[in-house]
C-alpha positions in Angstrom: -18.8 49.4 -9.8 -20.3 49.4 -6.7 -22.8 46.5 -8.0 -19.5 44.8 -9.2 -18.2 45.2 -5.2 -21.6 44.2 -4.0 -21.7 41.0 -6.0 -18.3 40.2 -4.8 -19.1 40.3 -0.9 -22.3 38.5 -1.4 -19.6 35.7 -3.2 -17.3 36.3 -0.2 -20.0 35.8 2.4 -21.3 32.6 1.0 -18.0 30.7 0.5 -17.5 31.5 4.4 -20.4 30.6 5.1 -19.9 27.2 3.2 -17.5 25.9 5.8 -17.7 22.1 4.3 -16.5 23.7 0.9 -14.2 26.3 2.5 -12.3 23.8 4.5 -12.1 21.0 1.3 -10.8 24.5 -0.8 -8.0 25.7 1.6 -7.1 21.8 3.0 -6.3 20.0 -0.7 -2.7 22.5 -1.5 -2.2 21.9 2.1 -2.4 17.9 2.1 -0.8 17.6 -1.7 2.1 19.8 -0.3 2.7 17.0 2.5 1.7 14.1 0.1 3.3 15.2 -3.0 6.9 16.3 -0.5 6.9 13.2 1.7 5.9 10.4 -0.3 7.4 11.5 -4.0 11.0 10.1 -3.7 12.7 7.3 -6.0 15.2 6.5 -2.9 14.6 3.2 -1.2 15.1 4.1 2.6 14.8 2.1 5.7 14.6 -1.5 3.7 14.4 -4.2 6.3 17.4 -6.9 5.6 18.3 -10.4 7.0 21.3 -12.0 7.7 22.8 -15.5 7.0 26.4 -15.5 7.9 27.7 -18.9 7.5 31.1 -17.7 8.1 31.2 -15.7 11.5 34.8 -13.8 11.1 35.8 -10.9 11.1 35.4 -9.6 7.3 31.6 -11.0 7.4 30.8 -8.8 10.3 33.0 -5.2 9.2 30.3 -5.5 6.3 27.2 -6.5 8.2 28.6 -3.0 10.2 28.4 -1.2 7.1 25.2 -2.1 5.9 24.2 -1.3 9.8 25.5 2.2 9.6 24.0 2.8 6.0 21.1 4.7 5.9 19.2 2.6 3.6 18.8 -0.9 5.5 18.0 -1.5 9.1 19.5 -5.2 9.4 16.0 -6.8 11.0 17.1 -10.5 11.5 20.0 -13.0 11.7 18.9 -16.4 10.1 20.7 -19.8 11.1 19.4 -21.7 7.7 18.6 -21.6 4.1 15.3 -22.3 4.8 14.8 -19.9 7.0 14.8 -17.4 4.1 11.9 -18.1 2.3 9.9 -18.0 5.7 11.4 -14.0 6.2 10.0 -13.0 3.1 6.9 -14.6 3.0 6.2 -12.2 6.3 6.9 -9.8 4.7 9.5 -8.5 7.0 12.3 -8.2 4.6 13.5 -6.8 1.1 16.4 -8.1 1.3 18.7 -11.3 2.4 22.3 -11.3 2.2 24.0 -14.9 2.9 27.8 -15.3 2.9 29.7 -18.2 2.4 31.4 -20.5 4.5 35.1 -19.5 5.2 34.5 -16.2 3.7 37.1 -14.0 5.1 40.0 -17.2 4.8 38.3 -17.4 0.8 39.4 -13.7 0.5 42.3 -13.9 1.9 44.1 -17.1 0.2 42.5 -16.9 -2.9 41.0 -13.0 -2.8 38.0 -14.1 -4.0 35.2 -14.7 -2.0 31.3 -14.6 -2.7 28.3 -13.1 -1.5 24.4 -14.3 -2.5 22.0 -11.1 -2.6 17.9 -12.2 -2.6 15.8 -9.7 -2.8 12.0 -9.2 -3.4 10.8 -8.9 -6.5 7.4 -8.7 -6.2 8.1 -5.2 -6.6 11.1 -4.8 -9.0 11.6 -1.2 -8.8 12.4 -1.6 -5.0 13.8 -5.4 -5.4 16.4 -3.8 -8.1 17.3 -0.8 -6.5 18.0 -2.3 -3.1 20.4 -4.3 -5.0 22.0 -1.9 -6.3 22.3 -0.1 -2.8 23.8 -3.5 -1.1 26.3 -4.1 -4.2 27.4 -0.7 -4.3 28.1 -1.2 0.1 30.0 -4.7 -0.8 31.9 -2.6 -3.4 33.0 0.0 -1.7 34.6 -2.4 1.2 35.9 -4.2 -1.8 38.3 -1.0 -2.6 39.3 -0.4 0.7 40.4 -4.0 1.2 42.8 -3.5 -1.8 43.8 -0.2 -1.0 45.0 -1.1 2.4 46.7 -4.6 1.1 47.5 -3.5 -2.2 46.1 -6.3 -3.7 43.5 -7.3 -6.2 40.7 -8.4 -3.8 37.6 -9.5 -5.5 33.9 -10.1 -4.0 31.9 -12.0 -6.2 28.3 -11.2 -6.2 25.6 -12.8 -7.1 22.1 -11.9 -7.7 18.5 -13.4 -6.9 15.1 -11.8 -7.5 11.8 -13.9 -5.8 8.9 -14.3 -6.9 9.5 -12.3 -9.9 13.1 -13.2 -12.0 12.0 -11.7 -15.4 11.5 -8.5 -13.2 8.2 -7.2 -14.9 6.5 -4.2 -13.9 2.8 -5.7 -13.8 3.5 -7.9 -11.0 2.9 -4.1 -9.0 0.5 -1.9 -11.0 -2.3 -5.2 -11.5 -2.6 -5.3 -7.4 -2.2 -1.6 -7.1 -4.8 -1.1 -9.9 -6.9 -3.4 -8.7 -7.0 -2.3 -5.0 -7.4 1.6 -6.8 -10.5 0.6 -9.1 -12.4 -1.5 -6.4 -12.0 1.7 -3.9 -12.5 4.4 -5.9 -15.7 3.2 -7.7 -17.0 1.5 -4.5 -16.9 4.6 -2.1 -17.3 7.4 -4.6 -20.7 5.5 -6.4 -22.0 5.1 -2.7 -21.0 8.5 -1.2 -24.0 10.0 -3.7 -26.3 7.4 -2.6 -28.1 8.7 0.2 -27.0 12.1 -0.3 -29.1 12.2 -3.7 -32.7 11.1 -2.4 -32.1 13.9 0.1 -31.5 16.3 -3.0 -34.1 14.7 -5.0 -36.7 14.6 -2.0 -37.4 11.5 -2.5 -35.7 10.9 1.3 -39.2 11.6 2.9 -41.3 9.3 0.9 -39.1 6.5 2.1 -38.3 7.4 5.7 -42.1 7.4 6.3 -42.4 3.7 4.7 -42.6 0.7 6.8 -39.1 -0.2 5.6 -36.5 -0.7 8.2 -34.3 2.6 7.8 -30.9 0.1 8.3 -32.2 -2.6 5.7 -32.4 0.7 3.7 -28.7 1.4 4.2 -27.7 -2.5 3.4 -30.0 -1.8 0.1 -27.8 0.8 -1.2 -24.6 -1.1 -0.7 -25.5 -4.6 -2.6 -25.9 -3.9 -6.0 -22.0 -2.4 -5.7 -20.3 -5.2 -3.8 -22.5 -7.2 -6.9 -20.4 -5.5 -9.9 -17.6 -4.9 -7.8 -16.9 -8.9 -7.6 -17.8 -9.1 -11.6 -15.1 -6.0 -11.7 -12.6 -8.8 -10.1 -13.4 -11.5 -12.1 -12.9 -9.2 -15.1 -9.6 -8.0 -14.0 -8.0 -11.4 -12.2 -9.6 -12.8 -16.2 -7.2 -10.1 -18.1 -4.4 -10.3 -15.7 -3.6 -13.3 -16.1 -4.8 -13.3 -20.2 -2.8 -10.4 -21.2 0.5 -10.1 -18.4 1.2 -13.5 -17.7 0.4 -12.9 -13.6 0.6 -15.9 -11.7 -2.5 -16.8 -9.7 -0.3 -18.6 -6.8 -2.4 -19.1 -3.9 -6.2 -19.7 -3.3 -8.4 -18.2 -5.7 -11.7 -18.7 -3.3 -9.0 -16.6 -0.8 -8.6 -13.8 -3.4 -12.5 -13.5 -3.7 -13.7 -14.2 0.0 -10.4 -10.7 0.9 -11.9 -8.8 -2.3 -14.9 -9.2 -0.6 -13.9 -7.8 2.6 -12.1 -4.8 0.7 -15.4 -3.9 -0.8 -17.4 -4.1 1.5 -14.9 -1.7 3.6 -14.9 0.6 0.7 -18.8 0.4 0.2 -19.1 1.2 3.7 -17.0 4.3 3.4 -19.0 5.5 1.2 -22.2 5.2 2.6 -20.6 7.3 5.7 -19.8 9.9 3.4 -22.8 9.9 1.9 -24.7 9.9 5.7 -22.3 12.7 6.8 -22.5 15.3 3.8 -25.8 17.4 2.9 -24.8 17.3 -1.2 -23.4 15.1 -3.9 -20.7 17.6 -4.8 -19.5 17.9 -1.4 -19.7 13.5 -0.6 -18.0 13.4 -4.2 -14.9 15.5 -3.4 -14.6 14.1 0.0 -14.4 10.6 -1.8 -11.8 11.8 -4.0 -9.9 13.8 -1.6 -9.7 10.9 1.5 -9.6 8.3 -0.8 -7.8 9.0 -3.8 -4.4 10.8 -3.3 -3.5 8.3 -0.3 -4.3 5.5 -2.3 -1.9 6.4 -4.8 1.0 8.0 -2.8 0.4 6.3 1.0 -0.6 2.6 0.0 3.1 1.7 -1.7 1.2 1.0 -4.6 3.9 3.6 -6.7 6.3 4.3 -4.0 7.9 2.3 -0.9 6.1 2.7 2.2 9.4 2.6 4.1 10.4 6.0 2.1 8.1 8.0 3.9 8.7 9.3 7.7 7.2 7.8 10.5 4.6 9.8 10.8 3.6 9.2 7.2 3.5 5.6 7.6 1.1 5.8 10.7 -1.8 7.9 7.9 -1.2 5.2 5.6 -2.3 2.2 8.1 -5.6 3.9 7.9 -5.4 3.6 4.1 -7.5 0.5 3.3 -5.5 -0.4 0.0 -2.7 -0.1 2.1 -3.7 -3.5 3.2 -5.5 -5.3 0.6 -2.1 -4.6 -2.0 0.1 -6.7 0.7 -2.9 -9.5 0.7 -3.2 -9.8 -3.0 0.1 -9.9 -4.0 0.8 -12.2 -0.8 -1.7 -14.9 -2.3 -1.0 -14.0 -5.9 2.4 -13.9 -6.4 3.8 -15.2 -2.6 1.1 -17.9 -2.9 0.3 -17.1 0.6 -2.7 -18.5 2.9 -4.7 -16.8 5.3 -2.5 -18.1 8.4 0.3 -15.8 6.9 -2.7 -13.1 6.3 -5.0 -12.6 9.3 -3.4 -9.5 10.9 -4.1 -7.6 7.5 -7.5 -9.2 7.2 -8.3 -8.4 10.7 -7.2 -4.7 10.3 -9.9 -4.6 7.1 -12.7 -6.4 9.3 -12.2 -3.3 11.9 -12.4 -0.8 9.3 -15.2 -2.4 7.8 -17.5 -2.3 11.6 -16.2 1.2 12.0 -17.1 2.4 8.6 -20.7 0.6 9.4 -21.0 1.7 12.7 -20.6 5.9 12.1 -22.9 4.7 9.2 -26.0 4.0 11.4 -25.3 6.1 13.8 -25.0 9.1 11.7 -28.6 8.1 9.3 -31.0 10.6 10.6 -34.4 9.0 10.1 -35.9 12.9 10.9 -35.2 15.3 8.1 -33.9 18.4 9.2 
């Protein structure tokens, strides 16, 4: 029994000395509590909406005030014409547009009927449908209040229009999300063990004494994974079109450019992890913890980012997949060009520069 306790003490001391592994063991549960607690929700909150009020009367103002007071919506802007609606959706700033017909209040009072059009972004069908249901509920509540006050059967007809995905196919959401997750995890996880594997196999010393430039050595580790990932992009696009009938409304060349940029970000992140770790196990764990859960929960792939508290939304901005999903959806489904996606592209470019800088900075030309 004495030997048993000695081995327990020995193993405990070993765990305490390995601070990286200890940090992973203690940090993962805390991270999961925060991520699952705040990100996993089926509600759609803080949805940005735009208003096209062709009537501008007391009734429309009252309904708009109800939307402003509701926690599920934030009135982002007032539109001036029908042509402004598609521009607002393409900018990615709104989830719903509400269009009031001309003479809304007069029609409601004189004929007891009026019409409101709800236009939603159905590139994410779950969010689009939920937002329309919330808005319809608010309008119905106003209609019921009006009917009770006047004791007349007022009827507000709600016309729904789903942009970009009128059939509400879930593949429009999952294909771009899965594409981003696959590319990020494969590139980052595979490259995260490349340099540290050389250290564990004791071949790093031979490489370091060779005349080969160390920076070229780092880049040589990345090239095969970039090429293989571009092949994966081709296969994903092909099967998405053939099997799921996902449209490619934008430039195919731009899709490959953005995919190459995203793959480069993922590979550079993997190289950075490989340079700062001392074992393949730790490198793989860091890649999984640092990428898999944030990609699933914070990127907007499964759950709308608008649902999350502001600190979680800020954290989601440093997840590369967040911006890649926006870009791929914009190109494939909305047919956007680089002029509409330059901000997201610039953010990924800055991430690439940062990860490469850290990779080169942490690469040691001497074995410790």
